[in-house]
C-alpha positions in Angstrom: 153.8 137.4 105.8 154.2 135.2 108.9 154.4 131.5 109.4 152.5 130.0 112.3 153.3 126.4 113.4 151.0 124.4 115.7 153.2 121.5 116.8 152.4 118.1 118.2 148.7 118.7 119.0 147.8 115.4 120.6 144.1 114.5 120.5 142.2 111.2 121.1 139.5 110.2 118.5 138.0 107.3 116.8 140.1 106.6 113.7 140.1 103.5 111.6 137.8 100.8 110.4 139.0 97.7 112.2 136.6 96.4 114.8 138.7 97.5 117.8 139.3 100.9 116.2 135.5 101.5 116.0 135.1 101.1 119.8 138.4 102.5 121.2 139.7 106.0 120.8 143.3 106.4 119.6 145.8 109.2 119.7 146.5 111.3 116.6 149.3 113.8 116.5 148.6 116.9 114.4 151.2 119.4 113.0 150.0 122.5 111.1 151.9 125.1 109.2 149.9 128.3 108.4 151.1 131.3 106.3 149.2 134.5 106.9 149.5 138.2 106.2 150.1 140.3 109.3 148.5 143.8 109.1 151.0 146.6 109.2 149.0 148.3 111.9 149.3 145.3 114.2 153.1 145.4 113.8 153.2 149.1 114.6 150.8 149.1 117.5 151.4 145.7 119.0 147.6 145.2 119.2 145.9 142.0 117.9 143.4 143.8 115.7 143.1 142.0 112.4 145.6 139.2 113.1 145.0 135.5 112.6 143.6 133.9 115.8 145.6 130.6 116.0 144.1 129.9 119.5 140.6 130.0 118.1 141.3 127.6 115.2 143.2 125.2 117.5 140.1 125.0 119.7 137.9 124.3 116.7 140.2 121.5 115.6 140.3 120.0 119.0 136.6 119.9 119.3 136.1 118.6 115.8 138.6 115.8 116.2 137.5 114.7 119.7 133.8 114.6 118.7 134.4 112.9 115.3 134.6 109.4 114.0 136.8 108.8 111.0 137.6 105.7 109.0 140.4 107.2 106.9 143.4 109.3 108.0 143.2 111.1 104.6 139.6 112.3 105.4 140.6 113.5 108.9 143.6 115.4 107.4 141.5 117.1 104.7 138.8 118.2 107.1 141.4 119.7 109.4 142.9 121.5 106.5 139.4 122.8 105.5 138.9 124.2 109.0 142.3 126.1 108.8 141.5 127.4 105.3 138.1 128.8 106.3 139.8 132.0 107.6 140.4 134.5 104.7 143.7 135.6 106.3 145.2 132.2 105.5 147.3 132.2 102.3 148.7 128.7 102.7 148.4 125.8 105.1 149.9 122.3 105.4 148.5 119.7 107.8 150.1 116.5 108.8 148.2 113.9 110.9 150.1 111.0 112.5 148.5 107.8 113.8 151.1 106.4 116.2 151.5 102.6 116.3 149.2 102.1 113.3 151.8 99.6 111.9 153.5 96.9 113.9 157.1 97.9 113.2 156.6 101.6 112.6 156.5 104.5 115.1 153.7 106.1 113.1 151.9 106.5 109.9 151.0 110.0 108.7 149.1 111.8 105.9 150.1 115.3 104.9 148.0 117.7 102.7 148.4 121.3 101.7 146.2 124.0 100.2 146.7 127.6 99.2 144.5 130.6 98.5 144.7 132.1 95.0 144.9 135.9 95.3 
């Protein structure tokens, strides 16, 4: 098993339900932990056949977040987690989404969710 981490993926999107949040995009910072099985053949041959494509899922997440509108950070986090879990190679995933400067005296507010595949 391997752990893949996508760190500090910074994307602009519409997030929130206050009037200014409905018309102005804001930054969200996404961190993802993904546990996958790595085929023995890939380890022996150093070829990408049958491995998890983290570049592909990152592009899907970027497109989804940039094009979306979300009122709740919880909903955005769950939907990103769902995208990650679509691939049957994923055994476990944890997604944390930060909304910087959401609170006046805090650097950020974040929501973290996780899911796992029952074998």
